[in-house]
C-alpha positions in Angstrom: 144.4 -173.1 29.7 143.8 -171.8 33.1 147.2 -170.1 33.5 146.5 -168.5 30.1 143.1 -167.1 31.2 144.7 -165.7 34.4 147.3 -164.1 32.0 144.8 -162.6 29.8 142.6 -161.5 32.7 145.7 -159.6 34.1 146.4 -158.0 30.7 142.6 -157.0 30.4 142.9 -155.3 33.9 145.7 -153.4 32.7 143.9 -152.4 29.5 140.9 -151.4 31.5 142.9 -149.2 33.7 144.0 -147.2 30.4 140.4 -146.8 29.2 137.5 -144.4 30.2 135.6 -145.1 33.4 133.0 -147.1 31.8 135.2 -149.5 29.8 137.4 -149.9 32.9 134.4 -151.0 34.9 133.5 -153.3 32.2 137.2 -154.7 32.1 137.1 -154.9 35.9 134.2 -157.1 35.8 135.3 -159.2 32.9 138.7 -159.5 34.7 137.1 -161.0 37.6 134.9 -163.4 35.7 138.2 -164.7 33.7 140.0 -165.2 37.0 136.9 -167.2 38.3 136.8 -169.0 34.8 140.4 -170.0 35.1 139.7 -171.6 38.6 136.8 -173.4 37.2 138.9 -174.8 34.2 141.4 -176.0 36.8 138.5 -177.6 38.7 135.9 -179.0 36.0 135.9 -180.9 32.7 135.5 -179.3 29.2 132.0 -180.3 28.6 130.7 -178.9 31.9 132.6 -175.5 31.1 131.0 -175.0 27.5 127.6 -175.7 29.1 128.3 -172.9 31.9 129.7 -170.5 29.3 126.7 -171.1 27.0 124.2 -170.3 30.1 126.3 -167.3 30.9 126.0 -166.0 27.3 122.3 -166.4 27.2 121.8 -164.8 30.8 124.2 -161.8 30.2 124.7 -161.5 26.5 126.1 -157.8 26.7 128.6 -158.7 29.4 129.5 -161.6 27.3 130.0 -159.6 24.3 131.9 -157.0 26.2 134.0 -159.6 27.7 134.8 -161.1 24.1 135.7 -157.7 23.1 137.9 -157.3 25.7 139.5 -160.5 25.4 140.1 -159.9 21.8 141.9 -156.6 22.7 144.1 -158.5 25.2 145.0 -161.0 22.7 145.8 -158.4 20.1 147.9 -156.5 22.3 149.7 -159.8 23.5 150.4 -160.7 19.9 151.7 -157.2 19.2 154.0 -157.2 22.0 155.4 -160.5 20.7 156.0 -158.8 17.2 158.0 -156.1 19.0 160.6 -158.3 20.4 
């Protein structure tokens, strides 16, 4: 799971580089958070991670929603790239 998050974070960074500046900034923030989350997944159990994610969503709802949006774009792009092969 941590490796998948790292891959998605890298993909989101590429997406952010292709978008307008405000979205690129959001993408870079989300990317750094995903990298940090990947490290936390490697170090902590699932219940603790879910609690941490819930706290983050409550504390920063716009960033959470923006990150979820960028994650969705990254997954869609990954799936689309898989269809092309």
